[in-house]
C-alpha angles and dihedrals in degrees: 000000000000116000113233110245126217120224124251142165124226133202125186130196125236122250114141105232091010085082089087084084093069109064098071092038090056091047092053095047092047091061090069105021139051108226107235102166123018126184144162148135133258107329087008088056091057090050090048091053091049092047091049090050091051093049090048089054091048092053093044097048115044098281095302117175092204093108091055089047088055090052089053089056091056092076091053091048092050090051090059096058119345093155090059090067090066105071117172122206120252090260095053101034095101091050090048091053089050089052091052090051090050096050098038103124093210094054112121130187099047112217094013091054090049091051092052090048089051092051091052094047096044094040096151093059090043092051091050090053092044094050092049089049090052091049089050091053092049092049091048091049093046094048095039089235103130093174091056090050094050091046090051091051092050092048092046093052090045088053090052090052091048091050090050092048091049090051091050090046091053091050094048097042101033114016097040095051089045087060092047093259099304131112089206125044096192093244119117109258121223122317094341116158092207119061119239117248096267094054090039093055091051092049092048094051090053092045095047093045091044087226129150129186120028116022121269110273137198087251091058088056095045091057086068096041093257121143126193123187135172139168130249132175125227100208093185093057093034094231142104127245128203113226137260092053111232103188124073099227101110131083132189135209113235090213092054093046091048087062092053113029139051117271095246092054093050091046091052092048092050093047093048101038124067116247114237114231117225113255136203110269096028113148114261092241095052109114115244092216100066119148128184108253112242112241140188114014092001093057110113117239086226090066090048085064103033098047088056093048111073107117103195113256095007104055125035118251117238119247121219129171130224140160116275104215090188092059104052096287092290125152115257131188116246124197116216113202138173117328090221090074088070103027122351093183109029096194088157089073116112091008121162134180090245117017121230092187134016122272104205122201129202111199133182126220142161120279116227113184090201092061107021129066096180134044089214123061128183110164119219090209134017118271127225121252088249087068091071111114118251112231124202115251105190107130135054094251092049090047093052093044090049090054092049096045094046093049095050102033109035096092095048091045096051092043090052091057096057121110108266091030108055094055093061099045117089116197124210112204118213135191095244094200092063110008132069126330113071093346094120094165100058114152121246088250092056093046092049089051093051091047089053089052087057090054090051090049090054091049091050092054092048095048102039108033117098117190095203091053088049094052092048093046092050092049090049089054096041106044100054089047092047091047091053092049092051091047089054090048091053090056091055097040103084132148093280092052090049089052091052092053092049105039114010109124115252136175102210099085097250097126094101094068103026099101095040124050100355103053093029092056090051090050093049094048090046089053091054089048093049091053091049090050091050091052091048093050096044111091090206096057138045133229123210089260090059093052126103097270130131114270107250101193088214137127137196122239141141112273123189115242116242095242093050114156120165116252112268095030098083095102129088132234 
C-alpha cells in the first residue's frame, strides 16, 4: 500500500563542492514529501535540477523512488573522482594546477611551497633559468671569476621567475577572459574517460528522470505540478535573473554554446529557438549564428542548473545577447555568472503570506569547534541578530572577503533569521579548510562523511519540523507587520488621494476598472488600517502589534522580481 505523501518545497544554498551534502538529504525528505517546488543557487541549483528530475520520474512512473536512489548514488560517484569533473582547457591547465596547489589543504610552507609548485608547473621556464644558471657557474669557474658566476646564477633564476610571471600574466589577462573568466568550461576536454561537470550534469538529469530523446524541460515538470527555480547573475546588466527565464529577450550564439554545453542541449536549443537573420547595419562583431533562447516551458532543466553555476575564475560564465535600448537598440553581449553573486540562498523563493505547505531550506555554514557542539543545526525558534557569530577581520584578505560576503549574503542571512523562516532551515556546518567550497581534492572518506551529514540534516527536518507551529509562527510574524503597513496606508489615503485614484487622467487604458475594484480596494484596505491605528492609539484597547507576539523585525514594501522586464519588451528582434 502506497503511503500518501505531503507536499513540500525545498531550497538549497550554493557552495561548489559543498553540494555533496545534498543527495542524501533529498533522499530522506522525498520519503515523506512530494517535492512541489525546488530551488537553489550554484551547487544548490544542480541539486534542485536533480531533485526535480527525480520527482518528475516518480510522477511519471507509478510513484517509483528510483530517481531518488540515483541521486543517492551521486555522492558515491563524486567520492570516486570529484576532481575529474573539473577539466581545464589546454590554455588554462597550468593556471588550474597552480590553483590546486594554492588550495591544497595539506600544503605546508606557504610562499615557498607555492614557488616550488610554480617551478613544477612551469617547468620549461624553470629549465631555461636552470640551464642558464648552470652555464653561468661554468663560465665563472672557467674564468676564475666567482662573482661573475654568482651574478649570472642570480640573473638566470630571476629570468626564470620573470618568464613564469609573464606566462601567468598572459593566462590571467588573455586566456582567462577569452574563456569568459573560467578555467573550466564544463565541456569534456580531449580523450578524457570521465565527463566534465557540464556534460556530467546533463547525463545525470537524463538518467535520474529516466528520459530519452529531447532534454528534460520546465514544461515536462509543470505537467506534474513541479516547479524548479534558481538564480543567475547578469554581470553586464548588473542585475539578477530568476531561472527559468520567462521573457524572450535573449539570444545565444551556437558557436559560443558549442564551447560550453553538450551537443544534445545545443541541438535542442537551435531546433526550438528561432534563428535570427543577419541585418543591414549589424555590428561587425555580432555573431551570425544567433538564435532566440527558448524560455518558459521550453527552457531546459539543464540550463536552470548550469546558468546558476559559474563560480568566477573557476567556471566559465555563459554569454547571452540582447538589445541594449540605451545604445541605439544594438545587440550587446551579456555575461551570466554564478547565481550566488546575487543570492546564494534564495529563501525568498516560493514565499507566501501564509504557507499551505512547508518550504524547507538546507543551508551551509562554517563549523567552529569552539562554538558549535553539533554539525547539524535546526533551531526550534528564531534567533536574534545579536546571535550572529563575530568573525575576526585582521588582515587584508579577510577584510576583502568580509566585504564581498557581506555584500552578497546579508539579505539572505537576515531573511533566514525571521520567525517562520528560521525554524524550517537546517544548517550543515563544514570545516571550510578541508570540506566543501573550493576543496576540489577531498578524499572519498571526506565526501562520504559530508554526504552522511546531509542524510542527518534530512532526518532532523523530518523529525523536528511541525507544520502547525510553522503556520502559527508565520502568522505571528506577518499580521503585526501587515497591520502596521495598513495603518500607515490609512494615514496617506485621504480624500485627495481617493480623488486621484478615481479621476486623475491616465493614458494606459485603466479607466474602466479604476472606481471598482481599484479605488474601492484602496478604500477598503485604508479602512482596515484606520481601524488598526485607532486600536493602537486607544489606551483601553490593543492592536495586533501590541499583543504578546515575537518581534519580527520585518517590514512590507514592493520588491522587484528578479526576472523583471517592462511590459511590451518581451519580444525578440
